[in-house]
N, C-alpha and C positions, 0 to 999 in steps of 0.2 A: 504494500500500500504506500503510494507516494504521499508525502506530507507537503501541504501548501507552503510556499515561501522559502523552501530550502534551496540552497545554491548547488549547481551542478559541479561534479568533480570530473575532470578530464585526465585520463591516464595515457601516457605514451609508452607503449610496449606491452605486448600480450604474451609474456612468458609467465612463469609461476608466480612471481611477485605481483605483476600487474593484474592478472586474472583473479588471483585469490583476494587481492584488495578490492577489486570490483565486486566480487561475490559478497565480501563482508559488508561493503557499503550498501549494496542492494538489499541485503537482509535488514538494513536499518531504514529502508525507504528513501535512500538518497539516489537521485538521478546520476548515472555514470555513463560517459562515452569513452570508449577505449579504442585507440588507434594502434594497429599492428602493421608493421611494414611488410610482413610476409603473409602466408596463408596457412590454414590448417587442413589436414594434419601435416607435420613436418618432423624430421629428425633433428636433434641438437647434440652437440658435444656435451656429454653429461655422464656421470657415473651411474645414473639411473637407479639409485636406491636412496631411501629416506630413513635416516636414523635420528633418534632423539626428538621426534615430533610429539609433543605432549597432547593429551586429550583436550586440554583447554584451548589450544590453538586450533585443533581440528573442529571443535564445537563453535568457536568464535567466527571462523571463516566459512563454516558450513561444508567441510571437506569429507565428512563421514561416508556418504554415499559414493563420492568420487574415488575414495581409496578402498572401497569395499572389494573383496575378492582378490586382492593382489597377493603376490608371494610374500611370505614372511621368513626371512633368513635369520638363523639363530647362532651360526658359527662362522668363523673366518679362519683362513689358512694363509700364512705368509711365506714367501719364497725369496731368498737372496740368490741371484743368478739362477743356477740349476737346482739348488738345494732347498728342500722344505725345512724351515727353521722353527716354526711353531704353529700350533693349531689350538684354538681356544673358543670358548663360548662368548658371544657378544653380551654386553651388559643388558641389552634390550634388543628385541627383534628389529631388523632393518627391513623396510618394505621395498620389494623389487617391482618396478613398473617403468616401462619405456616412456621417454618424453613424447613419443608419437602418440601413445594412448593417453597419457596424463594430460597433455595440452589439449587434446581433442575433448576429453571429458570436461575439463575446466571451461573451455570455450563454449561448449554446448550448454553447460549449467549456467554460465553467465548470461547467455542469450535468453534462456528459459526464465531467468530471474527478472527479465525486463531491461537488462543492460543493453546499450547500443555498442556493437562491436563492428568496427570498420577495418576490413583487411586491405592490404596494399595501400596503406596510408601512413604518411610521415608528417609530424608536426615539429615546429621549431622549439628548441629548448630555451625559453626566454623568461622563465620564472613568472609566468602569468598566474594571477591569483586563481587558485583552484586546480592548477595543473601539477600532476605528479609524474616524475620522470622515472620510468622503470625499463629503460632500453638497454638491453644487452650487456655483454662483458666489456670491461674496460680494456683498452689497448694501451700498452706502454711503449713509447719510443725507445728503441734500442734493446728491448727484451728479446731473448733468444728462446723463450718457452713456446712450444707448439703443442696444441691439444688435438688428439685424433680419436675417433671412435668408429666402430662398425659392429653389426650384429652377426653372430655365427649361429647356425641352425643345429639344434639337437646335439650340442657339444657336451661331452661328459665332463663333470666337475668333481673336484675332490670333496667339498662339503661347504655349502653356503657361499660366502664371498671369498675371492682370492685376491691377494696383492702380491705383485712381482716387482722386486727392486733390482735395477741394473745400473750401469754406468751412465749417470745423467738421465735416468728414466725411471718412472714407475708406471705400472699398468695394472688396472683393476678389472676383475671379471665378475659380472653380476648376472645371475639368471633372472630373466623377466618373463613376460607372458608368452604363450604360444611356442614353448620349447626353444626360445631364443636366449642367447647369452650375449649381453652387452660387454664389449671389450673397449675400454677407454684408457688412453695413455697420455701422460704428460712427458715431453721430451725436451731436454735442454740442449741448445745449439745443434739442432739436427743437421747432419751432413747432407749435401746435395744428392739427389737421386733422380734418375730418369723415369722411375716407376711412377704409376699413377694409382689413385684410388686405394682400395684395400691392399694391393701389392706394395705400394709405398709404405703403408703402415707396417706390414710384415717385414719389409726390408730394414726399416729403421729399428724395429724391435730387435732384430737379429744383430744389427751393427752395434747396438748399445748393450750387448752382453746377455741378451735373453734368447739365445738361439734355441734352447729347448722349448720355449714357449712358441717361437715362430714355427718350429716344426709341427708342434701340436695344432696350431691354428691352420697351417696349410693343409692338414688332413681333414679339415671340416669345411662344410658348405658355408659360404658367406653371402649375405644379402648386399649386393653392390650398391643398391639405392640407400642403404643405411649409413654409408660412409660419409663422415663429415670431418672438417678440420677447421681450426682457428689458430692464428699465430699472434706473436707479439703480446702474449698475455701478461698482464700486470696483476699483482695481488695486494691485498690490504685495502684501506679506505681510498676512495677516489679523492683526488686533490684538484679542485677547480675553484676559481675566484668566488663565484656565487652559486653554490650547488642547488639552491632551492630545495624542493622536497624530492628526495631521491630514495629509492628503495631497491632491494634485491641487489643484483650485480652492479647496477648503476650507482649504488652507495658504497659497496665493498665486495671484494671477491676473496674468499678464503681458499687456500691451497687445497686441491682436490683429494689429497691423501686422507683428509679428515672425514670424508664421506658426509660432510655437513652442509654442502652448498645448497641443496634443494630445501633442506630444513630451514636454513637461514632466509631463503626467499620467502617462505611462508611466515616465518617469525617477524621479518621486517614489515610485511603487510599488517600483521597483527599489532605491531608496536605503534604504527602511525594511525591506525584506524580510529581510535577515540578522538584524536586531535583533528583529523579531517572531518569526522562527524560533527564535532563542535563548531568548526568553521562553517560547514554546510548549513547547520541549523542556527547560525548567527550568534553563538555564545563566545566565539573567538574570532579575531581578525586574522587575515592570512599570514602576516609576518609572525604573529605569536604561534599560530598553528605549526608553521614551518620550524620555528625555534624549538618548540616542545617536541616535535617529531625527531629532530636531530638529536636532542638530548636523550630521548628514549632509545634511539638506535645506538648511540654511543654507550649508554649504560649496559645495553644488552650484548653488544658485540665486541667492544674494544679489547677486553681481556683475552677472549678466545682468539681474536685476530693476532694479537701480540704473541701468544703462545704458538700458534700455528706458523707464524712467520719465522720463528726460531727453529722449529722442527723441520720445516720444509727443505732447506738446503742440506740439513743433516742426513735426510733419508737418501739422497742421491750421491753421497760421497762414499768412496771405497772404504775408508777407515770406519766410518759410521756403520756401513752395512756389515762389516766384519763384527763390530760390537753387537749389532742387532742379531746377527746369526748366532754368535756365541751365547748371548743372553737368552735367546730363544731355546737353544739346545740344552742349556743348563737350567732352564725353567725359572730364570730370575729377571726376565724382561717385564717391566711394570706396565703391561699393555692396558689393564683396566684403569690405572691411574692416568696414563696419557690420554686414553679414550675420553675420560671425563674432563680432562684439562682443556680440551678444545670444544667443549659443549657448554 
């Protein structure tokens, strides 16, 4: 039910943060127009599992039905180069769902809620009152980080989620729906290659010390249309002169080894929701709503971003991987502690 006299919220970017914020606002009777540069459904570079998403966030944003029936992973296995170093239970189940399916469900639910979704549409980032910026990953000039992903069909797995550490690379494997396994990697300073698509991904995996994984993947069927890549990735908070109201990856990007990027997108939408509702209903002016939104995001994410930024380079170094391998084999790796430190 619309409430008379409320101001409209305009969202730029129809990813997890933008769509879930739109859903949360619509549940409160607020008119929302969302502009998405692409179309649905679409593949995205993403680990495709959700960990640490609380029931309160799910209820606030109306995600229960959207996340219904997804795979629940309870264990993880880590490899350093070719060697399995430890296998353990996750502190809480991780939800496995492809971005293809999740974005489709979110966009359909947003439309059904009465929200206006305009595909193939871009708007200017000019901090207009009532405008929320939720557009894509940040790119960092000079960054040598490359993200790649592809789906492999009916691929045997060890147990739950897998993480493979190599020389300047880590690759995560996540079972999702329809017998697919999402393989998503982050590669530092990738060497040039003439290969294209999934073949390029496999070649880089092999060149960075994960030849055993490359051989395993080459023996599986790959969906060529699922291959996606993004380069010059930057991590941490976005630094711009006047960021306005930014959420999701447009606000900050956590290194993907944490498995927390999708959760942070939803949590960022939840964090700004009460301030945008107050603006829309006339109890806050726009500058105050933006200021309160920024403080809410900072309180929620700054500590985990700092911790993740310290651990991120550690995981791709040879010495650190030796420590991880030895600690895992001796049973003294503080996985549960580190898991919670970035949440």
